[in-house]
C-alpha positions in Angstrom: 0.0 0.4 0.0 3.0 2.0 0.6 4.6 1.8 -2.6 1.2 2.5 -4.3 0.5 5.7 -2.3 4.6 6.7 -3.2 3.8 5.8 -7.3 0.9 8.5 -6.7 2.0 11.3 -5.1 5.4 11.0 -7.3 4.1 9.6 -10.6 7.3 7.5 -10.1 6.5 3.8 -10.9 8.5 1.7 -10.1 9.6 -1.6 -12.1 11.0 -3.9 -9.6 10.4 -4.3 -6.0 13.2 -5.4 -3.4 11.7 -6.7 -0.2 13.8 -7.1 3.0 13.1 -7.5 6.3 14.5 -5.0 8.8 15.4 -7.6 11.5 18.4 -9.4 9.0 21.1 -7.7 8.5 23.0 -7.7 5.1 26.2 -8.2 4.1 26.5 -8.5 0.2 25.9 -5.8 -2.2 22.6 -6.3 -4.0 22.7 -7.9 -7.5 22.6 -5.0 -10.6 19.0 -5.2 -11.5 19.7 -5.3 -15.6 21.4 -8.4 -14.7 18.6 -10.4 -13.4 15.8 -12.3 -15.1 12.8 -10.2 -15.4 10.6 -13.3 -15.7 11.0 -14.7 -12.4 11.0 -14.0 -8.6 14.2 -14.2 -7.4 14.7 -15.3 -3.6 18.1 -16.0 -1.5 18.8 -19.5 -1.1 20.4 -18.7 2.4 19.0 -19.6 5.6 17.1 -22.7 4.8 14.5 -24.1 7.3 11.9 -26.0 4.6 9.8 -23.1 4.1 9.7 -20.4 2.0 12.3 -18.0 2.8 10.8 -14.7 3.2 13.8 -12.6 4.1 14.8 -11.4 0.6 13.3 -11.2 -2.5 13.5 -8.8 -6.0 10.8 -9.2 -8.3 9.4 -7.2 -11.2 6.3 -5.2 -10.0 4.3 -7.6 -12.7 4.8 -10.1 -9.6 3.9 -7.9 -6.7 0.6 -10.1 -6.0 2.1 -13.7 -6.8 4.9 -12.7 -3.8 2.8 -11.6 -1.4 -0.2 -13.9 -1.9 2.1 -16.6 -2.0 1.7 -18.3 1.5 -2.2 -17.6 1.3 -2.1 -19.3 -2.1 -0.4 -22.1 -1.5 -2.6 -22.8 2.0 -6.0 -22.1 0.7 -5.7 -22.7 -2.6 -5.0 -26.2 -2.4 -1.3 -25.7 -4.0 0.4 -27.0 -0.7 -0.9 -29.5 1.9 1.8 -29.8 4.2 2.1 -25.8 5.4 0.3 -24.7 8.2 -2.7 -22.0 8.2 -2.4 -19.0 9.2 -5.8 -17.3 10.0 
């Protein structure tokens, strides 16, 4: 919502979304966006725990709803049966 409000106020439309968790320290530089595949959601392979890594993500604007609705779609649309439901 904040992104959409900012875009409306400034007239600037973001092409890429970068999700960073505020409770995580990042020590590597961000990848160059023009070198990333714009048909993919890019997440990091570190700190695996058997679920979806939500600590860092870079994705094209077109995939915003896909990324942010992933957990709900896995649980409520039957895409996964082993994840716990969040209500």
